[in-house]
C-alpha positions as CSV (number, residue, x, y, z in Angstrom):
1,M,131.7,114.6,86.8
2,N,129.0,111.8,87.0
3,R,130.0,110.8,90.5
4,I,128.3,113.5,92.6
5,F,127.4,111.3,95.6
6,T,128.9,113.1,98.5
7,A,127.4,116.1,100.0
8,L,129.0,118.7,97.8
9,G,128.7,122.4,98.3
10,A,126.0,124.2,96.4
11,T,128.5,125.9,94.1
12,A,130.0,122.6,93.0
13,V,126.6,121.1,92.4
14,T,125.4,124.2,90.5
15,A,128.5,124.2,88.3
16,T,128.2,120.5,87.5
17,L,124.5,120.9,86.7
18,S,125.2,123.9,84.5
19,V,127.9,122.0,82.5
20,A,125.6,118.9,82.3
21,A,122.8,121.1,80.8
22,F,124.9,121.7,77.7
23,A,126.3,118.1,77.4
24,A,125.0,115.4,75.1
25,N,122.6,112.9,76.6
26,T,124.1,110.1,78.6
27,M,125.3,107.1,76.7
28,V,124.5,103.6,78.1
29,G,125.4,100.4,76.3
30,G,126.4,102.3,73.2
31,A,123.0,104.1,72.9
32,E,122.0,107.7,73.7
33,M,119.5,107.8,76.5
34,F,116.8,110.4,75.9
35,P,115.2,112.1,79.0
36,N,111.9,112.4,77.1
37,K,111.6,108.6,76.8
38,N,110.6,106.3,79.5
39,I,112.7,103.6,81.3
40,V,111.7,100.8,78.9
41,E,112.0,102.9,75.8
42,N,115.6,103.7,76.6
43,A,116.6,100.4,78.1
44,V,115.7,98.5,74.9
45,N,118.4,100.5,73.1
46,S,121.2,99.7,75.5
47,A,123.4,96.8,74.3
48,D,124.5,96.4,78.0
49,H,120.9,95.7,79.2
50,T,119.6,93.0,76.9
51,T,119.3,90.5,79.7
52,L,117.5,93.0,81.9
53,V,115.1,93.9,79.1
54,E,114.4,90.2,78.5
55,A,113.8,89.7,82.2
56,V,111.4,92.7,82.4
57,K,109.4,91.2,79.5
58,A,109.3,87.7,81.1
59,A,108.2,89.1,84.4
60,G,105.4,91.1,82.8
61,L,106.8,94.5,84.0
62,V,107.0,96.3,80.7
63,D,103.7,98.2,81.2
64,T,104.6,99.1,84.8
65,L,108.0,100.5,84.0
66,S,106.6,102.3,81.0
67,G,104.0,104.0,83.3
68,P,104.1,107.4,84.8
69,G,106.2,106.5,87.8
70,P,108.2,108.1,89.1
71,F,110.7,105.2,89.4
72,T,114.4,104.9,90.3
73,V,115.7,101.7,88.7
74,F,119.1,100.3,89.7
75,A,119.7,98.6,86.3
76,P,122.1,95.6,86.3
77,T,124.1,95.1,83.1
78,N,124.5,91.9,81.2
79,A,127.9,91.5,82.9
80,A,126.1,91.8,86.3
81,F,123.7,89.0,85.3
82,A,126.7,86.9,84.1
83,K,128.0,87.0,87.7
84,L,125.1,84.9,88.9
85,P,125.6,81.1,89.2
86,E,125.5,79.3,85.9
87,A,121.9,78.7,84.6
88,A,120.4,81.0,87.3
89,V,119.2,83.5,84.8
90,A,117.8,80.8,82.5
91,D,116.0,79.4,85.5
92,L,114.5,82.7,86.5
93,L,113.3,83.3,82.9
94,K,111.2,80.2,82.9
95,P,107.4,80.9,82.9
96,E,106.9,78.9,86.1
97,N,109.3,81.3,87.9
98,K,107.6,84.6,86.8
99,D,106.7,85.6,90.4
100,R,110.2,85.0,91.6
101,L,111.7,86.9,88.7
102,A,109.3,89.8,89.3
103,K,110.4,89.8,93.0
104,V,114.1,90.0,92.0
105,L,113.5,92.8,89.5
106,T,111.3,94.9,91.7
107,C,114.0,94.8,94.3
108,H,115.9,97.1,91.9
109,V,113.0,99.6,91.7
110,V,112.2,102.5,94.1
111,A,108.9,104.4,93.8
112,A,110.7,107.8,93.6
113,D,112.8,109.9,91.3
114,A,116.1,109.7,93.3
115,M,119.1,111.4,91.6
116,S,122.5,110.7,93.1
117,P,122.9,114.1,94.9
118,A,119.7,113.4,96.8
119,I,120.8,109.8,97.6
120,G,124.3,111.1,98.7
121,K,122.7,113.7,101.0
122,M,120.5,111.0,102.6
123,I,123.5,108.8,103.2
124,M,125.4,111.7,104.7
125,D,122.5,112.7,106.9
126,D,122.2,109.1,108.1
127,G,125.8,108.9,109.1
128,G,127.1,106.9,106.1
129,Q,124.4,104.4,105.3
130,H,120.8,104.9,104.2
131,P,118.1,102.2,104.0
132,V,116.4,102.2,100.6
133,E,113.0,100.5,100.5
134,T,112.1,99.0,97.1
135,V,108.7,98.3,95.5
136,G,109.6,94.6,95.8
137,G,109.7,94.8,99.6
138,C,113.5,94.6,99.8
139,V,115.6,97.0,101.9
140,L,118.9,97.9,100.2
141,T,121.6,99.8,102.1
142,A,123.0,102.8,100.2
143,S,126.5,103.9,101.0
144,I,129.5,105.7,99.5
145,N,132.7,103.8,98.7
146,P,135.4,105.9,100.3
147,D,138.0,104.8,97.7
148,N,136.2,106.2,94.7
149,N,133.1,108.1,96.0
150,A,130.9,105.7,94.0
151,L,127.4,105.0,95.3
152,Q,127.0,101.4,96.4
153,L,124.0,99.3,97.3
154,T,124.1,96.3,99.5
155,D,121.2,93.8,99.3
156,E,119.7,91.7,102.2
157,N,122.2,88.9,101.4
158,G,125.3,91.1,101.6
159,N,125.8,91.4,97.8
160,V,127.3,94.8,96.9
161,A,126.5,96.7,93.6
162,T,128.4,99.8,92.5
163,V,126.7,102.4,90.4
164,N,128.8,102.8,87.3
165,I,126.6,105.3,85.5
166,P,124.4,107.4,87.7
167,D,121.6,109.8,87.0
168,V,120.4,108.6,83.6
169,D,117.3,110.8,83.3
170,Q,114.1,109.3,82.0
171,S,110.6,110.8,81.4
172,N,109.2,108.6,84.3
173,G,112.2,108.6,86.6
174,V,115.9,107.8,86.6
175,I,118.2,104.8,85.9
176,H,121.4,104.2,87.8
177,V,123.5,101.5,86.0
178,I,124.9,98.9,88.4
179,D,127.5,96.1,88.2
180,T,125.8,93.4,90.3
181,V,122.3,91.9,90.5
182,L,120.7,92.6,93.9
183,M,118.8,89.7,95.3
184,P,115.9,89.5,97.8
185,K,116.1,87.2,100.8
186,M,114.4,84.1,99.6
């Protein structure tokens, strides 16, 4: 039900949204995500996003991501950060690398509230790939994996992240949980 990425007919989308309206809030990292809380307030409760929360704090982005937005955040899990070369995260978290860390993190943020059906429509309208400009100046390429209909994002280096949990509604935008850290060209 969560993977509504292709251009579905209006009836299917309406039926899915009607069912979702009566469902419990989305669970991420063992915690319920509340649509009346902002991105940071929800992220701090996810056991799967402790590295991301630590990085957001180290980069000085807490106030920004707690602000009014709207923001779409492609939120890498702890397992996504663990895929990076050994010691890469520790290096990025050093105070002297704050600007570099902020660049990496803001390449996961779009200044819009983009739910997956809208992203799916843009992908379909653009013939299977849609450029996504981030607040960090990166351009990600959104596409749909034909094997499982999952939204995928490819960064400027060719790294591919899959959205595992889409459309986690927030008071100031939306989070899409991803399995790979997206990196800017450096």
